[in-house]
C-alpha positions, 0 to 999 in steps of 0.5 A: 587499376584505381578508379578516380575520385570524385571529391565531390561525391566524397564531401557529400557523403560526408555531409550526408552522414553527419546529418544523419547521426545529428538526427539519429543523436537528436531523436535519442536527445528527444526521446529520452528527454520525453521519458523523463518529462513523462516520468516526472508529470507521473511522479508529481500526479503520484504525490499531490492530492487528488479527487478524481475516483474514475480512470477511463480503462479500455475494458477490453484490455484490463486484466480481470484478476488485478480488478479488486472491489473497496469491500475486499480492499477493507477486509485485507487492511482490517486484518492485517492493520494496513492502510488504504490511502492517497499515494500523496502520504507515501513517504518513499521511493517509487521504484521503476517497475511501478512507473513504468506499469502505469506508463504501460497502461496509460499507452495500453488504455490511452488515458492519463491515470491520476487518483492513486492509492497505496495499501501498506502498513501505517509506517510506510506513510511516516518513514521511507520503509518499503513494506508490501505496496500494493499501488492501485488506480481507481476504476469507479462504483468502488473498483479498484485497478491494481497497478504495481507490488513491491517490496517486503512480503508481510509476516504470516503472523502479522492478521494473528498480531493484530486480530485482537484489535481489529473490531470490538468483538474480537477485542472482548473474546481476547479479553475475555480469554486472556482473563480465563487464563489469568484465573486458571493459572493463579487460582490456586495461589488465591484459593486453598481450598477446592473451588467453586464456581462462584469464587473462579467467577469472582476472580475472573471479574478481578482479571478481566477488569484489570484487562478492560482498565489496561486496554483504556489506560495504554491504547484507547488513552495513545489515540490508537483506534480499530483497524476496521475503523481506521483503514483509512485514516491518515491522523492517529498515531496506530502502528 
């Protein structure tokens, strides 16, 4: 009714099954070890200084909507008062999605990426505060490939908030408008009779000189600079 058992065969099956389990375990251990090594290597590259300005992307496999010229990046930084700096200055942690996308791109294009840069507010380069960082890799000739975006979206009023310090032209317009508003609101306190152009111009110049003076005291003396000139600077104190 029951077949005889060959003890040698049972022993051989146990041995083979054991080897198979050990091989599978070794495979996964080696796999995760390799993943950890690759991730550590990528993090070291992100945290190190690199002068690389070119990566070997396969032009047939790139996503065209992820390619941006340095002029577009500069305008974005100037409009929203952001910085475009090497990742070595980035103080926050990198999300796993960013590391994963780097590895996916490296495998897809059969290359090792380097020379990473980040677009973000200056605060992100000082403290751990993720606020809409954009991670780029250089492609050469002034073009950059957007790898990943994470963090919180930028406040929609940020562009308006920093419009006056984008460049010298915007600053002059802002100071002129502010002086005109001050003149219109306060002239009844200074001029008791019907004002003429001369009186109004004199009062306007009074406010305008005051605004300019305050600017040089509080803005210029603090080491700050206009957004169009500071978008690649890691030294001044602009916020």
